N, C-alpha and C positions, 0 to 999 in steps of 0.2 A: 508630736503634732505632725500630721501628714502635710505634704506640700499643698494639697487642695485646701485644707483648713487654713494654712498660712496665707494662701492667695486670697481666700475669702475675707481675711482680716486685715488686708492692706487697703490703704486709701488709694483710689484711682480716680483720675479726672474722667467724668462722663461727658463733659462739654466745657468749652471755654468761649467766652464772649468778650470782645473788646469794649471797654467803657470809655467813650470819647467825651471829653469835656465840651460843653457848649454853654454859651451865655443866653441862647435863644432856642429852646427845644423845638418850637414850631418851625422856625426857619431851617434848622438843621434837618428836621423830619422831611421837609419839602425837598431839600437837596438830595437826601438819600433815597427818597421815593421817586422823584422825577428823574434823577440821573442814573441811579443804580437799580431801581425796581424793587427796593425793599419796602413793600407796601402793606405787609401784614403786621398790624400792631399786636404783638404778643401781650404787651401790657403798657400802660401809660399812667404813671403816678404823678404826673406834672413835673416833678424834678428828675425823673428818669423815664425814658421811653425806650422800649425794646422793639426794633423793627427787624423783619426777616423776610426772606423769599417765601413764596407759597409752600415750597417743599421743606422749609426749615433748615436747609443746608447752609445758608449764609445768614448771619445776623449781626447786629451791632446794638449797643446801648448808648443812648445819648444822655449825658448826666450834667445837670446844671449845678447841683450840689447834693451831697448825700444827706438824707433826712435825719439820720441818727448818729452818724459817725463824724468825728472831728476832721478826718481826712477823706479824700476821694480815692477810690481804687482805680487802677488802670485796666484790670481785667477781672472778670468774675469766673471762678473755676467751680464748676458744679461737681459735687462728689456723691450724688445719689443719696442713699440712706446712711452714708458713712461719716456724717458731720461730726458726731461725738468722737469717733475714732480719729478723725483728722485733728480735732481740738486736742486730744490726748497726745497725739504724735507731735504736734507743734510744740507743746509744752516739753515733751521728752527731748526734743531736738534743741530746745532753748531758743526758738524763734521769737523775734520781737512781735508781740501782739499789739496791734494798732487799735483794734476795736474788739471788745470781748465777745464771747459766744452769746448770741442774743436771738431770741425768737421775735421776729418783727411782725407788726400788725398786718402787713401786706402778704403774709403767708410764706415767709422764708425763715430759715434758721441759718445764721451766718456768723463769721468772725473775719477779721482782717489780720494779715501778717505782712511783714516787710521782707522782701526778697534780698539777696546779697547786694544788689545794685541800688537798693533804696525804693524800689517800686512797691506800692501798696497793692496787695492781692486780696480780693474778696473771695473767701472760701464759703460756698453756699450750698444749701440743700433746700429744695422746695418741700413744704410740709407734705404734699401729696406724693413725693417720690418714695 
């Protein structure tokens, strides 16, 4: 296997977004919009709101509770079209799976793992990636 083939079969983060807990997404949205200028709603599912700058370089997700998982994640790590490879790698490494690989109704395929410090990480791929 060539180095190029190996590189193409590795999981690489394509983006990372902080998932901040909130008890009131509307109040939190106002803070991040008014104070930091994060005013472009990438999406709003009620329980999770993604806000970003117009150029997309800065973003945050405000999460009141996860709709399908038993635990909330602290970050979302996007892996492009490598979600199945990431799932296989997590299993091979013996990582603790907190939420199984799931295709969610809002257009993502994701699973959660726990990092060595106990943080829950959302590994995610948007269906259109």
